[in-house]
PLY file of the C-alpha trace (Angstrom):
ply
format ascii 1.0
element vertex 191
property float x
property float y
property float z
element edge 190
property int vertex1
property int vertex2
end_header
0.00 0.00 0.00
1.27 3.45 -0.88
1.19 6.26 1.63
-1.09 8.21 -0.72
-3.69 5.43 -0.30
-3.98 6.11 3.44
-6.86 8.30 4.61
-5.61 10.05 7.76
-9.12 10.66 9.14
-10.13 7.03 8.70
-6.84 5.85 10.18
-7.29 8.09 13.25
-10.89 6.91 13.70
-9.84 3.26 13.46
-6.97 3.85 15.87
-9.32 5.57 18.33
-11.85 2.72 18.13
-9.17 0.05 18.59
-7.67 1.93 21.52
-11.04 2.28 23.23
-12.04 -1.34 22.54
-8.71 -2.64 23.88
-9.06 -0.66 27.10
-12.66 -1.78 27.64
-11.80 -5.39 26.86
-8.88 -5.39 29.30
-11.01 -3.76 32.00
-13.66 -6.44 31.55
-11.09 -9.24 31.67
-9.32 -7.65 34.64
-12.30 -8.69 36.78
-10.82 -12.19 36.60
-7.66 -10.90 38.28
-9.33 -10.45 41.67
-8.85 -14.19 42.25
-5.05 -13.71 42.01
-5.00 -11.37 44.99
-2.48 -9.06 43.29
-2.64 -5.32 42.76
-2.69 -4.30 39.08
0.91 -3.05 39.43
2.12 -6.38 40.85
0.19 -8.36 38.24
1.69 -6.27 35.45
5.29 -6.54 36.69
4.96 -10.26 37.38
3.45 -10.77 33.93
6.54 -9.27 32.31
8.77 -11.67 34.23
6.61 -14.76 33.67
5.81 -14.24 29.99
8.86 -12.22 28.92
11.68 -13.74 30.94
14.19 -12.31 33.42
14.80 -8.55 33.37
16.74 -6.00 35.36
15.11 -3.38 37.58
15.95 -0.68 35.03
14.53 -2.66 32.14
11.34 -3.40 34.06
11.01 0.28 34.99
11.37 1.34 31.34
8.86 -1.26 30.18
6.36 -0.20 32.86
7.17 3.49 32.27
7.91 4.22 35.93
11.04 5.10 37.88
13.53 2.47 39.03
12.85 3.32 42.72
9.13 2.66 42.14
9.90 -0.77 40.66
12.40 -1.49 43.44
9.72 -0.89 46.10
7.31 -3.10 44.18
9.86 -5.91 43.81
10.82 -5.81 47.50
7.20 -6.56 48.42
6.91 -9.24 45.75
10.11 -10.89 47.03
8.72 -10.84 50.57
5.55 -12.58 49.29
7.55 -15.22 47.42
6.58 -14.10 43.90
9.95 -12.86 42.63
13.61 -13.64 43.29
16.79 -11.76 42.40
19.84 -13.36 40.85
23.27 -11.77 40.44
24.62 -11.68 36.91
27.34 -14.30 36.42
29.62 -11.97 34.46
28.83 -8.58 36.01
28.40 -8.58 39.78
26.83 -5.12 39.65
23.81 -6.43 37.73
20.81 -8.22 39.18
18.21 -10.16 37.20
14.63 -10.51 38.38
12.99 -13.93 37.98
9.51 -15.14 38.83
9.32 -17.86 41.47
7.33 -21.04 40.91
4.55 -19.50 43.03
4.55 -16.30 40.95
4.57 -18.26 37.70
1.71 -20.49 38.83
-0.34 -17.50 39.97
0.10 -15.69 36.65
-0.66 -18.75 34.52
-3.83 -19.39 36.53
-4.84 -15.74 36.08
-4.20 -15.87 32.36
-6.24 -19.08 32.07
-9.16 -17.34 33.80
-8.92 -14.32 31.48
-8.69 -16.48 28.35
-11.60 -18.66 29.50
-13.77 -15.59 30.12
-12.93 -14.19 26.69
-13.46 -17.58 25.00
-16.94 -17.72 26.54
-17.77 -14.34 25.00
-16.28 -15.33 21.64
-18.30 -18.56 21.60
-21.48 -16.45 21.65
-20.48 -14.80 18.34
-21.22 -16.25 14.93
-18.43 -18.04 13.03
-17.85 -15.12 10.63
-17.31 -12.68 13.52
-14.92 -15.12 15.24
-12.97 -15.48 11.97
-12.83 -11.69 11.61
-11.49 -11.33 15.17
-8.91 -14.07 14.53
-7.73 -12.20 11.41
-7.61 -8.92 13.37
-5.54 -10.62 16.10
-3.09 -11.81 13.41
-2.78 -8.25 12.06
-2.21 -6.77 15.51
0.40 -9.42 16.33
2.25 -8.65 13.06
2.09 -4.93 13.83
3.51 -5.48 17.33
6.19 -7.87 16.07
7.33 -5.18 13.63
7.64 -2.72 16.51
9.70 -5.18 18.55
12.04 -5.82 15.59
12.55 -2.07 15.27
13.60 -1.95 18.94
10.81 0.37 20.10
9.33 -1.65 22.98
12.20 -1.76 25.47
13.39 -4.70 27.54
15.74 -6.09 24.92
18.35 -4.49 22.75
18.21 -4.68 18.96
20.36 -7.80 18.92
17.85 -9.66 21.08
20.04 -9.60 24.18
18.90 -8.25 27.51
19.62 -4.62 28.32
22.84 -4.03 30.20
22.63 -0.25 30.29
19.82 2.22 30.76
20.11 3.46 27.19
22.34 6.38 28.23
25.42 4.34 29.00
24.62 3.84 32.70
25.18 0.24 33.76
22.29 -1.38 35.60
23.26 -1.89 39.24
21.75 -3.85 42.11
18.56 -2.13 43.17
18.28 -0.14 39.93
19.94 2.99 38.66
17.88 5.31 40.84
17.26 7.48 37.76
13.65 8.64 37.58
11.60 8.40 34.42
8.23 7.45 33.08
4.79 8.60 34.09
4.20 6.67 37.31
1.78 4.14 35.80
2.19 0.41 35.61
1.15 -1.04 32.23
-1.11 -3.84 31.13
0.43 -7.11 29.94
-0.66 -10.56 28.81
0 1
1 2
2 3
3 4
4 5
5 6
6 7
7 8
8 9
9 10
10 11
11 12
12 13
13 14
14 15
15 16
16 17
17 18
18 19
19 20
20 21
21 22
22 23
23 24
24 25
25 26
26 27
27 28
28 29
29 30
30 31
31 32
32 33
33 34
34 35
35 36
36 37
37 38
38 39
39 40
40 41
41 42
42 43
43 44
44 45
45 46
46 47
47 48
48 49
49 50
50 51
51 52
52 53
53 54
54 55
55 56
56 57
57 58
58 59
59 60
60 61
61 62
62 63
63 64
64 65
65 66
66 67
67 68
68 69
69 70
70 71
71 72
72 73
73 74
74 75
75 76
76 77
77 78
78 79
79 80
80 81
81 82
82 83
83 84
84 85
85 86
86 87
87 88
88 89
89 90
90 91
91 92
92 93
93 94
94 95
95 96
96 97
97 98
98 99
99 100
100 101
101 102
102 103
103 104
104 105
105 106
106 107
107 108
108 109
109 110
110 111
111 112
112 113
113 114
114 115
115 116
116 117
117 118
118 119
119 120
120 121
121 122
122 123
123 124
124 125
125 126
126 127
127 128
128 129
129 130
130 131
131 132
132 133
133 134
134 135
135 136
136 137
137 138
138 139
139 140
140 141
141 142
142 143
143 144
144 145
145 146
146 147
147 148
148 149
149 150
150 151
151 152
152 153
153 154
154 155
155 156
156 157
157 158
158 159
159 160
160 161
161 162
162 163
163 164
164 165
165 166
166 167
167 168
168 169
169 170
170 171
171 172
172 173
173 174
174 175
175 176
176 177
177 178
178 179
179 180
180 181
181 182
182 183
183 184
184 185
185 186
186 187
187 188
188 189
189 190
């Protein structure tokens, strides 16, 4: 498709509708999260570790768009509750990787199963054509997001696929985070 074929007004309207629908869908599915007994911030951070793999405090803070001290406070509580553990980097003793514990992993997988089951129930009520349309839309969104990840715009990993070792400004990640503030103070939504 050529850029001249794109109608900016239609694109903005579609983007606005998708944005609104995604927020409403996640809010509806979030009702299933009450059974996990986690705050939204804890569920979001734990989701990154369980479904995305080990990260540093700084990387988690960038992904969640909050400061490293905010994530550090969150992780301390999650460690105390047996959901997360820290592990020193084998090659760089200044770095610490965050890992989910078996309890944290189990909790998140159970929560995701509940969300998916709730959504599957709603999808089952649709006709086959609508379900096929939503499946095609999911494919398109996944391709769009995969393109963003390949371009290195989502954080958490560098462009070579390796885990971040600096904060993007040459500051090495240290135990307990860099202490550098950033972000908007909100924890994001994750799978």
